[in-house]
N, C-alpha and C positions, 0 to 999 in steps of 0.2 A: 504494500500500500504506500502510495506516495504521500498521503496525509495520514495522520493518526486517526483512528476511528473515535467518535465521541464515546464517552463512557456508557456502559450498559449495566444498569439503567442510566439513561441520559440525565444529566443535571440541568434542569431547565431554569432559565432566568425569569420566565413569566408564566402565568397560568395559561396564556394563549399558546405558548410553545409546548406546555405539558399536554394541552388538548390535542395538538398536532401529533405528538408521540402516541397518545391513546388511539387516535384515528389510524395511524400506521399499524399499530399492534392489532387493532380490530380487523383490519383488512387482511393481515397475515393469518388470522384465524386462531393460531395457537398462542398468540400474544408474544411470540419470540421476534426479536428484531434481527434481521440479516445484516451482514457486513455492508450491503448496499444501503440499507436504512441508516446504519451508523455512520456512513459517509455523507449521505444526503442531509442528515440532521445537523450538520455544521451550519446549514442555512434552513431553518425550520419552514419558512414560507415556501421555499423551493421544494422541500420534502412533502409539504402538504399538497401542492399542485401536482407533483409527480404521483403521489399516492392516489389522488382523485382520477387523474388521466389514465394511469396504468390500471387502476381498478376497473374503470369502464372498459378498457380494451380487453382485459382478462375475463371479466365476469358479466358484462352487459351487452355483448354482441350476440348475434344469432349464429355465429360460425360453429361448425362442429369442432370439437376439441382436437381431432386429428388434423384438421385443416389449420387451425390457429397454431398448434404446437409444431406442425411441419414448417410453417412460415417462420416462427420464432427460432426454431433450431437451425434452420438454413441460414438465417441472418447471423446467428452466433458462429457458425462454421466459417462463413465468408469473412467475418470480421475478427476471427480468432479470439472470440469472447468466450473462453472456456468456462468461466464462472457462470455465464448465462446458459451455456450448453448443459452444464452439470445440474442446474436447477430445472431445466425444461425437458431434457430428454426422458426423465422418469414419467413425466406427464404424457409425453408422446407414446412411450412404451406401454403405458397403462390403457391406451385406447384398444377396444375390443378387436378391431380388424387390422391393427398395425402389427406387421411381422418384423422380425429382425432385419430382413432384407430391406424393408422400408427405411429403417433407421440408418442402415449402412449406406443406402443411396443418398440420403440427406447429408450424411457425414462425408462421404468419400467421392461423390460426383464432382468432376472438375467444373469450375464456373462455366455457365452457359452450355453445359453438355451433361444432361442427365444420363447417367450410366448405372443401371441397376433396376430394381423393381419398386414401383410405386403402385398402389392399388387401382388407380383410375386416372382419367383425364383431369379431374379436379386437382388432385395432388400434384400431377405433373405441371399443370398450369400455374399452381401456386409456387412451386420451386423455380420455374422459369421466371416468373414475375418477381420473386424475391431476389433472384440473381440480377435481373435488369435494374430493379430499383436500388439495390445495394451497391452494385459495382459501377453502373453507368448513369444512374439517376434518370436519364432520358430513356423511357421504355419504348422499344420498337413496336410498331403497330401490330405486327403479327403476334407478338407476345401478349399484348393487351387484348387483342381479339380472341385469342384462345381462352384467356381468363374470363372475358365478358360472355363468351359462349357457354362457359361452364357454371357461371354463377349469376344470381340476380344483381341488379344495380346496387341494392343495399349491401349485399355481400361483397361486391367489388370495393365499395367504400370501406367496409369493415376490414377487408384483407389489406387494402392500401394503408389504412390507418395503423393496423397491426405491424406491418412491415416497417413503416416509417417510425413508429414508436420504439420498436425493438432495435432499430438502427441507432436511435438516440440512446437507448439503454446500453447497448454494446459499446458505443463510443465513450460513454461516461465510465463504464467498467474498465475498459482497456486504458483510457487516458490516465485514470487514477490507480490502476492496478488493484482494483477492489478484489478481495479474496486471494490476492497474491497468485494469480494464475498466468500473468504475462510470461512469455518465454516458453510455455509448455508447447510441446509439439502436437498437442491435441490428445483426445481420449484414445485409449488403447482397446476400445471395444471392437 
């Protein structure tokens, strides 16, 4: 970590900051704060906005869990955000129809070249879209059309917001080396 984490439990200067800590703990479900939270809480208003935004992305979209987690895990791989990968790959693996080959395809496919097994066109479109958004920003029309043909307009917006949000997350994690994962060669699964 390039900055020290705040204490756990955080020592808050104001009741407002303590309320932010409680909201973050509530979203985490088990009341535990992650290293990411302990980094963000250096700036409580930023942590609060982050918590609200990422909470909506994670829990208030209509996306199937396998679609959302495929997108998040692909962004983590492309950005070498292994802390993000380690927190999200178990969620992907827990999806009923996700096989080990799916996880390996997300992890090991070269950018812009899906090599391996994904269950359907939706998952392939999401990986291609995540690659384009993450690496190129400017998404080729053919990639966008494949996504649009596989999903409703609402889902396209939700997928786009998810990929964009987790690019933000991964860049924060890597820039500050949250969880001390920088320099890893990636997972050994």
